[in-house]
Each structure stands twice: as structure tokens, then as C-alpha cells.
Steps between C-alpha positions, in 0.01 A plus 500: 500500500497729201792733560424855398843543338793282380864593499620606151820640357502842364448513121849637448654292767584807706453559867340840438138535589265711279229724635177296517668167485433215751771400750519242772653609834441433870286194415235694297454676169526861434459769239792732422406865539634810310705636785724198482881515426750226436611541860154495665180369371174664605244207502129455559361154577318335214127591558609724799450871580721796528498456870706166446778667286853394613857578405736201408880504449584241229861494622394384850177304416423234239267641238397285198295571194160341511218418262132483577396139485197392278187354672480129579244297302362346819419846652141506354234733609132566421345744258555800728872437575632725215291798612600462864863478417497796260314725752737396780798610283350821395392609845855436613641755255600825676631686204343530156705477176263749352530878518308535825769328728295571820172340412599150615578638849185700573178371649258723308394407144495835331217584255602591150418867542725518808794400289466819288695731748763228532554483119525881500763485779711244328529725203672774691869521605405674824142427593290817553124424498178660628243223556170682523234222452164534655436404859488122547664388178816379680769772500683330792529180303617688191768691684601181699543312169733756372700503827524118511622490137768770533628331814498163334686613192756695705403839352416605861697417825238615749152636537327766713125570510398847617140504642286620780572346836149339511584309185850398586428156653267410217762586244754278684249223507410539135875482402576208705185298433452558122864583385719322747674840587583546863504862605580685819259756640643850568248699693503731799418201713779277368792742443631466859531130477668520155754755622588295800564198277762690293865580588556856613492730205369232267200591290162318549482478118700290252480513121467126470209459752125533486296746704144636547531856635257752618522799264412747771756365737797491259429843346615675824855652481622277783486182286446627142868556409610152621219332318579674175867409534437129554165456325461184284491544128134409467232727656125457495284795616159416613222763472749709309244781447547600868864586438449794262351841581417829330475856616147480638491214741523676815550284810616194327731671262801485738451125562471426135793728419720287736400187333560649162849615602582146609377351176675760283825414678441126424401564149811714430706179497481395132558138585219455751187307396184701619139370492224752590172336592168693545140475372460871485810655331304805378299689754376746247808719539770490234792616725514207746437255215792645302722485819415130535588431135821694539629247747496248221644724225573867551383572141143394593470810736496732208444313167173557331279193533278620218777417255596154381858522634365575850242225487768255380725591785223468757391176358834342594459589864125508566229223525152578606208275427140494604316178588303537174833495308618183652155334462496586135855360444534228753151377564583149600779606747348811665431333831319779667115567528313554187261749666452719806146543605446833676184604692398797709281428807336779682355536855319777670613646836305428814320812617729526807805464277355763260435730795869465620625574148302831486621589840867432403459705178347791710788477752754514215331794343495708819848400597666604165290811476609627838867458420728798512740524214572280201725252670274442792207454254688236303597313821133489610388408147716203486412394849130522425548306167692231692195462743263482203705236319523296817115521549457377138718204589375371831394600851827348628703737280306801624579401869862456417522831295337700783772365733797566270683829461470647160827457318437811288562711809878456437470722191674844503330615189189467289706305239637264755155453650361408167782260433460317832122500475514367147730210596317404820128564415470442128652237272723705269614356175863550592474334843700175448507419866160334531633244749559778756193709432218309671514671850234756562627851422361644832252786552577596865625865503751584775626844586818609311660787310303426187162486683520667840118510526483118489489472877211747526327318221541166656375634838183653344425197289625223730148403573413499129802287404421264777150474380613424146738230630219353705260504206760327290554229759124435506510435130727202508363169379278400206182621668582869437803475279329402179818511300629218724181311460514532127864371501386188697235428241743560206776275652233233568391510134870478379572202734198322385618545141834338587694819518757592769493882514743765641319792665704830466452774761673849526591487872650263737215548752242432231671180393505366857145598551390335185692184569345464852135536375544312179648198686220503753230526232643223280575260775181576695360192661848349552461250215838335427652372190429154377728260673628768728236595751726723696593716200300797370309444171640820359849640564526881532819685559619867478832633366587862553794743512546430875660166404858485354538361157604160639199498734271570212636208306462269800142625566403412142674169516314409819176566309588310183741224594501186729566570862776339713274198565454441141147628505397618147392861466126562465368505141305814573696796624479877512795736533436854631777734403602868471689632199829368643412204286394687191838479337751231431358221713381189310172378628359341184567145605267521804249782420285580196277786579545856634251719703568868532351572835642854491517701190854620415531856395733391223380245230853366466468363856185308400699354198784397726262329747338306218835403350570299809263226357461587141847403395728232355468174680124543600325166464149635468398610151280784623575721808253730662528838653233682704496875595278595796373856523244702698211600265418796733862588593592805303876442539477151358308644206763767438774239492303263273404759247817709492745226504404124504232474248682726248811283545287189435345648191842592356644152580204341327515711198886492450597175671766678705519647853596863493607679820275793601648843409653698782220757471267241656616609850406859433157386361433277796593797725259730316213248524546409863538867592175570339341225681648557855550877503204623301255213539481445118359169395624370170250511217522184279462503129544220247773255581509642849690823407460815705297784353757689285367836591634474851872570578552142611309376198729686264811375675366146480430538131853625432649222707304239314591650158869508610471145609339390178770675305770328702333169438496550125863604503592198703317274261664652209842471649455145598411426147794711371754360744352148518759231537531362141851406472432147623233325298271226629629235259852588606420437873304190415788353324736553801231359731474172283880463529498530863213263559664245272810511702370535859141385481209661660340539844242243397791251435634557846157444659443190310840357556500554874163352559558202270849425642402517867192285432717243319737508814197393722387846597139544560363821327197700616323818412607845628202709599462815287775394245385282214855461361654449847499177699606339826725201527534244783884443507511224770558221246749675272854372478697576811754727336219706341321525843827619657533764236147621577580515863820699440341738255161548663606457864450178711156620627376608165107467441387158387387433236724734311317772309615576141387845391454603136667830576855655476546490878352290790474544876773357718493125515306474169595473128458722203474321172775664321823361361714688745311393819748290701256214549397485129875502417576220737223290344637559156852417623383176666310385189793582271765332737275199543464454124875494455551233777333160457631388840220685663171323577289490193200658660717815567582546131188651339709620201695252293752540218329256256158395403309317231138602446235353259276789421241624241700838505738370232445319165869388472764414748640812645788567737515790737841615653533733797827688430694740726733753349746727659594846364761757585366853465741784438296805608660844421468737783471879455856521627615307206584186709354162382339307779496126451220309648393146465139398438301184433206426283285190462336404169273225368608359172295227315524293182277256319629171358837342579807685635689401168249700301331742749216739392550786751181661633448869568546610858143541564414151399772362712353689809150380407619134559515570879114500495488166327327233720552121496218313328639157565756329736845423359687179573808601709745271308368639170547856642853449606580351170363807324689739726823315457466545119469873535777530759734310274432761231551812718861553384383511149235769595765710696592711182145603459461576868816713490370673192174581679708645781675728256164600356369568851814711575432698185142559601594613842759735356239644276267543798758682697561737219140551430429588867796742508393670171820404323709655787373861414540753774244766586627720214450235238872441457669153532684510823849353484467390863219259400700313233606144550189317595537125445301191578721177476403139552705343767586128491291221377119502559375276773225246419302476818201313375397274207124424445360281230149539377337224295158498315238259647495163327182356330381149489683402173832533664586837360481851652245756406717616212575152361842449661581163649482498873 
């Protein structure tokens, strides 16, 4: 056996144990950690994880100094042994010696541009950032990186994410799956259980715990004060723009004001880290934007952003980038679609449908005109508009609307009626609760104080309304519902092109209607999937606001993941959804096209829908979007020309999405009133604009002019306030350092597949994932099979699926360094390499090797060396936090050990790709290795010197990342002084690999050396 360590006296003969030194206790070897004292040693097993840390009392237990043993000359491996051992070692690292301590422990490999907010955060004493990147760039990853780093460095004790209740479970899953952060859900549905689990009078919250909290739940006075008192010192606010209000936001102002009051109280603590996350920080109004900035620094509420001082202050706290910015700066690492192909597809109404639309417009006109008083007129107006909007959606929505009481009847004033109607019938720009806005608003008028004539109206027109409902019922199905027929054709085309689309509808009843008919049309004839005759060829599911957030996630998982019997999901799938899925939910891994079945009366909603697939992590290079509209439906024409097409033109011209100005609601009202009340048909001119001589035309032109001006201001402000403090080259340098230390996702994939195959696993392809694979594990070593069963469950699917993704379904594996199965494979390979008592076939990695190769022209020796460092990290409280970290490096030299010619690091790494050109006699190889091993002690001064050089590089990297410890005012903060990186103990030589040039026939090698 090759013992991993040997007993050794301390260099000074003492019994004290330095941090980072190796000791022998309890029959194994350990590394001494920084929290140790002479009375109690805090130890981590050599090659172990933080879960294995133990405390040992030297006064009661025998603890001896130890030294890592060199390799044995007989422990020879093949040409790939060095690469396997190095990868196994690096995958096992859980803390980086570099400035990003958390990156070794997360499962996502961040793109360079996603490190920019992290770099900005690390240059602040108390982190205050507004991350306002475009939809789909990866703001969740960016904020998660900052949270993981602050927690790893000890600058934050706990974390809370404030978000909408529909997004809470997704946030928790993202934190756990990608960043290894376990968080507790605090929602209206969980608070009872949480309170029962606490002692009487004890708070649900603790400053040193992690939580995901519903913003609307916690803003109530009952829970708010307790939350503020015990809130962790790191807060992330998702969709932060919904937490600020101005003086003109009507019905939603109170809700927003309560959220703002909560955030203001949290921000008043000068030591609390605060990350605000939103894709729309500026809605076109200066007041809420300044309120948002004021949460970061009160000076930003009033300082002039037209002056350099204001722009410099803002640049320290604000990062906002378009996709074009990232593509220009980080082309090779963008990792989201290069293009979004958008198309409009029209249809014409069936004569019966057209007749019903005209009848509904006539009914609406008569009902509103006959109203007595302004309030009654507004109630009837909104009721009529609700019926018209439902008819434009689907016959099913009409039937539901005619049977649902009009919510607007609860209004006591014209202002309140307009506020309720605006929230329930239209899609106002300030309506952040899309997940709860898909129920039909109702058009049934019941008698009440606001509309006492409703009973008489209903009695007189009962037969007429019944006739309208029956006519709508007769329109169901593709025979008379040409919109539905066009959808079937459109979806079939997308499926034939290999796309998996999401169909967005406005109402729950429409989504269920579409799902039923689409399922029937696509699976007509009962043809099953190949190899699964009982399964439908196309899977179609609907997700609406009737489902709870957990149920929505489960419904999507049932559509996109294996079932309980291990049956793979269908390759072709369609998801029908309402706008409850238009924000926050990640669908890009399973879907790549969007169909707008119903036009939203707010362009931002369209942008949010399309952002579900056109975002970071989308595998398809080009995504598609299709907008359906009625060519002879005047209301569709109004929405298209007043809102959607203008929004598209601005986006195409400026490259940014600008929210529609608030005046759009007044313009839409004017145009719709002209159509419904006065029978005016819009007259179209160039680019679809209304004739400017009409009142509606003038209002439309003014809206478009204001919108264009807002777009130009936004474009100028983005250029003026663009993130330019962090340069591309600066990020690239840090990324190179990280990858040199921890490796890449490609290395993890390659290592896992190669190691398991070498251990007699049988690989196979994974459908739909070219970089994933399956592995039959039945012939693996018993201990590894046991580990699989423990980690995946005894009844896990076989063969085991390995996904090229940050997370994987239960019972399967994600090809990331932090996945427990991948980590167990790396641990097995490393442990087996250090123990030659194990059967040789179970040791794919070896500590020695001799390879004859054409990759070298002169004998070259490669050393795999492990270094340990103690990091002294200064906290903002002035306390130095000492942490131990490891790093593995490849060092190589040409010639003999007595006169080595050391190679640059990149040339040493390149030797891992060298391939054997000839076999090498085993006795000859052992003799060569013995010679190198005999010279290791003479090489040790150089190895130690390289360790000191690496420590200096790491220290420089830490300083560079932190901006030389400058705080947000540009002054050197005394609390940040004292950073050190010190080498601990002797370096460990884990592997020795000797490369020889190929001999030629005259008895010499290719460079003339004797063999």
C-alpha cells in the first residue's frame, strides 16, 4: 500500500499544530483549520468536506504531525491518469483560494458578464445595488452570486428574498439548486406551521437564517415590525419596481406604498446589504425611479444625474445592460438566443362570429347610452367592455363573462369604477399582479345602489343576453372559431419545425378551451408516440391562475420531465398558459416559441411573455414569436396600431423596450368609446396610424410622440449611465483565474463520463441533450453503487441520467461539481488513487506514469501539486476572518531534476492532452519514476517558491477585485485593511508523470538523445 501520509516531527520539534498543517489522529489524516486553538483542534479529513469537520482535544487524544507521502514508482497509470487525478482533486474543492470564495460550491458556471454585479458588490462596504438588466439576461443568477459570496466570506450572516408569492418556490429552488443555499418559505400558507414550530413569543425570523418571503404578506402591520426587527442583514428584492409609487397611481398606490414603507425601514439600517432586482426600473416617471434609487443612497433621490458627480454616484449602485451590450462585450459567453423571429398572423371572423360581434357592440352602445348618471354610465361601460374583450378572446370566455357578476359594481364613485375596471378589464402598465388577473372581469349587472335599474335592464334584455350566450356557445370549435383554427395550423407549423411553443391567453376559460381543442386536433386519430403506443404523440397542458404556485410548477414538470414509471416526456409539447406565467417563471429549458393567442392591451405584457423563452439558458439559437389577430376585428386593429406595433418599432429602432406612457389608457378609452358609443371606424393612414384630424387620431399621435421621446431619453440615459466601471478585460482576467483554479463545466462532464466508463459503467445517449448521457451503473464498484443508491434513492431510474444542466429531476444527476453524485465519483477516484490496496481496475487515476509521445521533443516531467493557503479576510466590522483554502497546480520542467528548465503554466497544462505514441516497458518506466522521486526533495524549494508566487497572485487578485479596498465614496476603508494570503505547510506532490520523446531506429530519440 502507498500510505497517503507518513508521521513526521514538527520542524521546530514542538507539539503545536499550525493552521493548514497535516496531522494524524483517530487512525486517519486531517488538515488543521483556522478556528483551532492549542486546547482544541478543529480538523477536516484530508480530501474530506466541511460536513466531516471534527473537534479533537490533544490533551485527551493522540495527535501527531504528518507529512504527505510521495507516490510509489510501481503505481503506474496510462496517459489519462494525470488528467483524471487532477480533475478529481479540483472537483472536490469546496472553497476557492481566489477572491470569489463561493464559486467552488455553486452548481452554475456564471458567464463573465454575470460577474460584473458581483465585482461591483465586492467594492462596497455595505452592498447597495440596483440590478436592472434586460429580461432574460440572468438577474437571478447575478443576485444569487452576490448572496452566495457575501455568505461565504462572512460579510452576511443570513439572507431574505422578498418576492411575489407565485415566485417564492422558484426562488427557493434556484437558491438551493444553483447556490447551495437552503431557505425557508414564509407565505400566508406557511406562517401557521412556522409559528407552531417556535416557542411562545419567539420570532419566526432569525438574523442568521435564510428565507424567501412574500412581499405582500410581510408588508402587513401584523408581521412587518417583527420581520424588520429580526431581518437578516442581506435582502434581495425581486421586481423592485412594484415597491415604489407616485402620486398618480390610483388603486395600486396603497399597495405599493406599503411595500415602499417596508423597504424604507429595511434600508434605514446602514449595515444592511440591499439588492434591488428589476428589468423595468424606470416606468417613464421620475418620482418612483428616484424613490427606488433613494433606497440605495438617499443622495440619489435629489442629486442631478445630468452632472458628472451624480452620474459617478449612480454608477456605483446601478447596473443596466441590454442584450446588445452583452453580445458586443461578451460574444463567446452570451448563452442566450442570437435572434427572436417575430411574425403577425391574421385570420378573418366567420360570418356568424362577425354577426355576434356587431350585436354585442350594439348592445354595449344601447346599454351605456341609457345609463342615468356618470357612475352608472361608467359601470355599464366597463361591463360592456368586459363582454367585448371576452368575445375577442373566445366563445368560452363570453359564456363565463355573461354568468359572472361585474366586479366594477362595487365602485362608489366614477374614479373607483375606472380604477376597478382598469385593473380587471385592461392590462394597465402598473398592474404587477398578472398571476391573479386571468379571471374574466364579469359583465352581469345585478341591482344595487350604484345601478338600481340593473334588475329592470336585465329583465328587459334577458332574452337578448340569453340569445348572445347561445350564439357564443354555437361558435365553439374550429369550424366557426377561425381564430382557434388558425392557432391549430400555427402550432402544427411550429411543431413541424422542431419548436415547442407556449400559447398565451388572457382568460382562464379561454386557456382551458384552447387546451381542449388543441389537444384533440394535434392527437387526432389516436396515433401514439414511437415505442409508446398508449401515449399521445403531442403533450398539451394548461396552466392558469386557478392553480397554486406549487401546482403550476408540478403541472409544468409533468409536461417536461419523466413520469413516476421512468417514462421520458414527449419530445413535442405545447403549454397553454395565462399571464400567471408571464413573469419570473423559467421555461427556456423546455420551450422555445411563444404564440400570443390574445393580444395584451399593454406591450410590456407581450415582452414578459416572450421573455419566458428568450432568455439566458435557452439552447435554441433562434426563438420564434407569433401574434394572432383578427383582420376584420376593429378592436384588435386598435390594440395593434395604438400600442403593439409602435412598441415593436421603437424596440427595433432603439434596441430597448420602453414602457408605454400612462396616457395610453386615456387614448385607448377615447378610441374604444368612438368605436362603441359613436360607431366610428378607425381610418388608417401610413404605418397604421389613425387619421390625425379625428380626436382619437390626435390623441394617438400625441401618445406616439410622447412614447418616442421617452424612448430617446431612455436610450440616452442608458448610454450616459451605462455600467463602465468594470471593463471587459478586467472581468476576463478574473474568469481566467477562476477557471485555472476550479476548472470548467466541460471538465466536469468529461471527467464524470470518462471515470465511470473506466469503472465499467456503460454510457449511452440522453435524448434531447447532446452533452448529457446515461450510465448503466450495475457493474460499478460496490461502494460507488451504494453511494448512488443512497444519493438517488434505492429505486432510482436505471440507467442513470446525467444532465448537462445546473439541476436535475429527482433520481437523476446534474453534471455540476456540486452535484452529490458527481462529488462522490470524484471522491472515489481520488481515494482509490491514494490507496494501492484497492483492485487495480477500480483505480482509473494513478499517481505516476511514463508516456512516450510526439508531444515533447525532450524528456519532460509533470508534477501535480496541492497547496494550502490561509486567507485573512477583513470584514466590514474590522474583524479578520481566517479561512483555509486549497489549490491544485500543474508544474512541469524539461531535462533533469538537477538542472530543470521550468515550463510556463499553459504548456504544463497542455501536457494533459499528450497521447502515447508507443508502449513503455514497465521496468524501464519504474526506473525512470524512481529517478524523479529521488530528486523531489531537491525540487521542493522551487515548489515552495511557486507556492509563494501563487499566494502573491491570489493576494493581488483579491485586491484587484475589491478595488484596493475602496468604499463607495472612494476612500480607503480602515475596516478592509489586513487582507493576507499565506501558504500553509509544505506542498503535497500528488502525482509525477514523465513524458519521453519517441525513439527512432538509430537508438536515439527524435531530438538525438539516447534512449
